[in-house]
C-alpha positions in Angstrom: 158.0 195.7 211.8 156.3 192.7 213.5 155.0 191.5 210.1 158.5 191.7 208.6 160.0 189.8 211.6 157.3 187.1 211.2 158.1 186.8 207.5 161.8 186.3 208.3 161.1 183.7 210.9 158.8 181.8 208.5 161.3 181.9 205.7 164.0 180.3 208.0 163.6 176.6 208.8 166.0 176.8 211.7 167.1 179.8 213.8 167.8 183.3 212.6 170.1 185.5 214.6 169.0 188.8 216.1 171.9 190.4 214.4 170.7 189.2 211.0 167.2 190.5 211.6 168.6 193.8 212.6 170.7 194.0 209.5 167.8 193.0 207.2 165.4 195.5 208.8 167.8 198.3 209.7 166.6 198.4 213.3 168.3 198.0 216.7 168.6 194.7 218.8 166.3 196.3 221.4 163.6 197.0 218.8 163.7 193.4 217.6 163.6 192.1 221.2 160.5 194.3 222.0 158.7 193.2 218.8 159.4 189.5 219.5 158.1 190.0 223.0 154.9 191.5 221.6 154.5 188.6 219.2 154.8 186.2 222.1 152.1 188.1 224.0 149.8 187.6 221.0 150.3 183.8 221.1 153.3 183.1 218.8 155.7 180.5 220.1 159.1 181.9 219.4 162.2 180.2 220.8 165.1 182.4 221.7 168.5 180.6 222.1 171.7 182.3 222.9 174.2 182.3 220.1 171.6 180.8 217.7 168.8 183.4 217.6 165.1 183.1 217.1 162.9 180.3 215.8 159.1 180.3 215.2 157.8 177.0 216.3 154.1 177.8 216.6 151.5 180.5 215.6 148.0 181.3 216.7 145.2 181.4 214.1 145.0 185.1 213.7 143.8 187.4 210.9 145.6 190.5 212.1 147.4 193.0 209.9 150.8 191.6 210.9 149.9 188.0 210.4 148.4 188.6 206.9 151.2 190.9 205.7 153.8 188.4 206.8 152.2 185.9 204.4 151.2 188.1 201.4 152.9 187.5 198.1 151.2 190.3 196.1 152.2 193.6 194.5 149.1 195.6 195.5 146.3 193.4 196.7 146.1 193.6 200.5 148.5 196.5 200.7 147.6 198.1 203.1 145.7 195.7 205.3 143.3 197.1 208.0 142.3 194.7 210.8 139.3 195.2 213.1 138.3 193.0 216.1 134.7 194.0 215.5 132.8 195.9 212.8 129.3 196.0 211.3 130.5 194.6 208.0 133.9 194.6 206.3 132.1 195.9 203.1 130.8 198.9 205.1 134.2 199.6 206.6 135.8 199.4 203.2 133.3 201.9 201.8 134.0 204.2 204.7 137.7 204.0 204.0 137.1 204.6 200.3 135.2 207.8 201.1 138.1 208.9 203.4 140.6 208.4 200.5 141.9 204.9 201.0 143.9 203.4 198.1 143.2 200.7 195.5 144.1 197.3 197.0 143.2 198.2 200.6 142.1 195.0 202.5 139.8 195.0 205.5 139.6 191.9 207.7 137.6 191.4 210.9 137.2 188.8 213.6 133.5 189.5 214.0 130.8 191.2 211.9 127.7 192.4 213.6 125.8 192.8 210.3 127.4 190.6 207.7 125.4 190.5 204.5 125.1 188.5 201.3 123.5 188.9 197.9 119.9 190.1 197.7 120.0 191.5 201.2 120.5 188.1 203.0 122.3 188.1 206.3 125.6 186.3 206.7 126.5 184.6 210.0 130.0 185.8 211.1 131.2 183.8 214.1 134.2 185.2 215.9 137.5 183.4 215.5 136.2 180.8 213.0 135.6 182.5 209.7 137.3 184.7 207.2 135.5 188.0 206.8 137.3 190.3 204.4 136.8 193.0 201.8 139.1 194.5 199.2 138.7 198.0 197.9 139.2 198.6 194.2 139.4 201.8 192.2 139.2 200.6 188.6 139.2 202.8 185.5 136.8 200.7 183.4 133.1 201.5 182.9 130.6 200.7 185.7 128.8 198.1 183.4 131.8 195.8 183.7 132.2 195.8 187.5 129.9 192.9 188.2 132.4 190.6 186.4 134.9 191.1 189.3 132.6 188.9 191.4 133.3 185.9 189.1 137.1 186.6 189.2 136.9 186.7 193.0 135.1 183.3 193.0 137.9 181.8 191.0 140.5 183.3 193.4 138.8 181.8 196.4 138.6 178.4 194.8 142.3 178.6 194.0 143.2 179.8 197.4 141.3 177.1 199.2 142.9 174.4 197.0 146.4 175.8 197.5 146.2 175.7 201.3 144.0 172.7 201.9 144.2 170.6 198.7 140.4 170.6 198.5 139.1 171.1 195.0 136.4 173.7 195.3 133.8 174.3 192.6 131.7 177.4 191.8 127.9 177.5 191.7 127.2 180.4 189.3 127.9 183.1 189.7 129.9 183.2 192.9 129.1 180.6 195.6 132.1 178.4 196.4 131.0 174.8 197.0 132.7 171.8 198.6 130.9 168.4 198.7 127.7 170.0 197.4 127.6 172.5 200.2 128.3 176.3 200.3 131.6 177.2 202.0 131.9 180.9 200.8 129.8 183.8 199.7 130.9 186.9 197.8 129.2 190.3 197.6 130.4 193.1 195.3 129.1 196.6 195.8 129.9 199.7 193.7 129.8 203.5 194.1 129.7 205.0 190.6 128.5 207.9 188.4 126.8 207.1 185.0 130.2 206.7 183.3 132.7 206.5 186.1 133.5 204.2 189.0 134.3 205.8 192.3 135.1 202.5 194.0 134.2 198.9 194.1 134.3 196.7 197.2 134.4 192.9 197.0 133.4 191.2 200.2 134.3 187.6 200.9 133.0 185.4 203.7 134.6 181.9 204.1 133.5 179.3 206.6 137.0 178.3 207.8 137.1 176.7 211.2 133.4 176.4 212.0 132.8 173.0 213.6 129.0 172.9 213.4 126.1 174.7 211.8 122.5 175.3 213.0 120.2 172.5 211.9 118.6 174.7 209.2 122.0 175.3 207.6 123.8 171.9 208.1 122.4 170.4 204.9 123.6 173.3 202.7 126.7 174.8 204.4 130.1 173.4 205.3 133.5 174.6 206.4 137.1 174.0 205.5 137.6 172.4 208.9 134.7 169.9 208.3 135.9 169.1 204.8 139.6 168.5 205.5 139.2 167.2 209.1 141.5 169.7 210.8 141.7 173.4 211.4 143.1 175.7 208.6 145.3 178.7 208.9 142.9 181.5 208.0 145.7 184.0 207.2 147.3 181.4 204.8 144.0 181.2 203.0 143.6 184.9 202.9 147.1 185.4 201.4 146.5 182.6 198.8 143.2 184.1 197.7 144.6 187.6 197.1 147.6 186.2 195.3 145.3 184.5 192.9 142.9 187.5 192.7 145.7 189.8 191.7 146.6 187.5 188.9 143.0 187.2 187.6 142.4 191.0 188.0 145.4 191.9 186.0 144.2 189.5 183.2 140.7 191.0 183.4 142.2 194.5 182.9 143.6 193.5 179.5 140.2 193.1 178.0 137.8 194.4 180.6 135.8 191.2 180.3 136.1 187.5 181.1 137.3 186.4 177.7 140.8 185.5 179.1 139.3 183.9 182.2 136.2 182.1 180.7 137.9 178.7 180.2 139.4 178.6 183.7 136.1 179.7 185.3 134.2 177.0 183.4 136.6 174.4 184.7 135.3 175.2 188.2 131.6 175.7 187.2 129.5 173.0 188.8 126.4 174.0 186.9 127.9 173.4 183.5 126.1 170.6 181.7 123.4 170.3 184.4 119.8 171.0 184.4 119.0 174.3 186.3 116.0 176.3 187.3 116.1 180.0 186.4 114.2 181.9 189.0 113.1 184.9 187.0 110.5 187.4 188.5 108.8 187.2 185.1 108.4 183.4 185.4 110.7 180.5 186.3 111.9 178.2 183.6 114.3 175.2 183.3 117.2 174.5 180.9 120.7 173.1 180.7 123.6 175.3 181.7 126.2 175.5 178.9 128.9 177.8 180.5 129.3 181.5 180.6 129.8 184.3 178.0 132.6 186.9 178.1 130.4 189.1 180.3 129.9 186.4 182.9 126.3 185.7 182.0 125.2 182.0 182.4 124.3 180.4 179.1 121.2 178.3 179.5 119.7 176.1 176.7 116.0 175.7 177.1 115.5 173.3 174.2 114.9 175.9 171.6 117.6 178.4 172.1 120.5 179.4 174.3 119.7 182.3 176.5 122.2 184.5 178.4 121.1 184.9 182.1 122.3 187.9 184.1 123.0 187.4 187.8 121.7 190.9 188.6 118.2 190.0 187.4 117.7 186.3 188.3 118.9 183.5 190.5 119.7 179.9 189.4 119.6 176.7 191.3 119.9 173.1 190.6 116.7 171.2 189.7 117.6 168.3 192.1 119.5 170.3 194.7 121.5 173.3 195.6 123.9 173.0 192.6 
């Protein structure tokens, strides 16, 4: 009920009467009073004026279930939402929930991750109260070979969500790093449980540097945060809600073809590598070429002077010849 009350308070610029809240939610005045009291204890600034009602004049930067649900504008993404103060990683928690029977669209958020992880086994710093650490659980019906493309759809959604909330135009370093001012602001890790011809579940984990004020010296040249880029703190829950609104739209488009043919143009508009010289880090031997975009399966098309080769993110890494991008 707290999420519904928060939504009603946010939708009303002025005051909303307790009686109106009771009528909309079919609950008693006492229940509303208790819920408002709990929200105040959590840090929400709610004015209560006799004969006028309630008014939300301030909110803490939380990523709780109630705060997120009060902002979500989705049909299924993020419904339900599970919030944890602390976990090993949101991906691991989402996988545990999947094994326990959790539904498609379940979202896991956490304030702190003890063992956050990125691609190729890299660790991911997950500072408490400053970042967005979240994972969505998906149970698609397409073949396992197509699941990796969801990572690119998620990257597009993150870029859209950041721009909607902050106005910052984020780009994508293929396949899924979100970049602002030439520095990484977000990483995405997709993991799958599958049989040879059937997906049990997919988890898409997203870590966004939201309100981090400074980075260790070894990271400061290649990492940034939304706070540093826009010069002020951002509402993490607002970014979360915007990301899943965009993801739901892209996911539904993806389902129509089970590839990126309907998303390719939009992805390439965000692709910072396109038209640039890149170094393909292949275990068989590194080589250089010019990135030309992606194909319908999300592979990076790289022209090496003789031919255009399709590069698979599961096999190689790509970096800029003269820098990170």
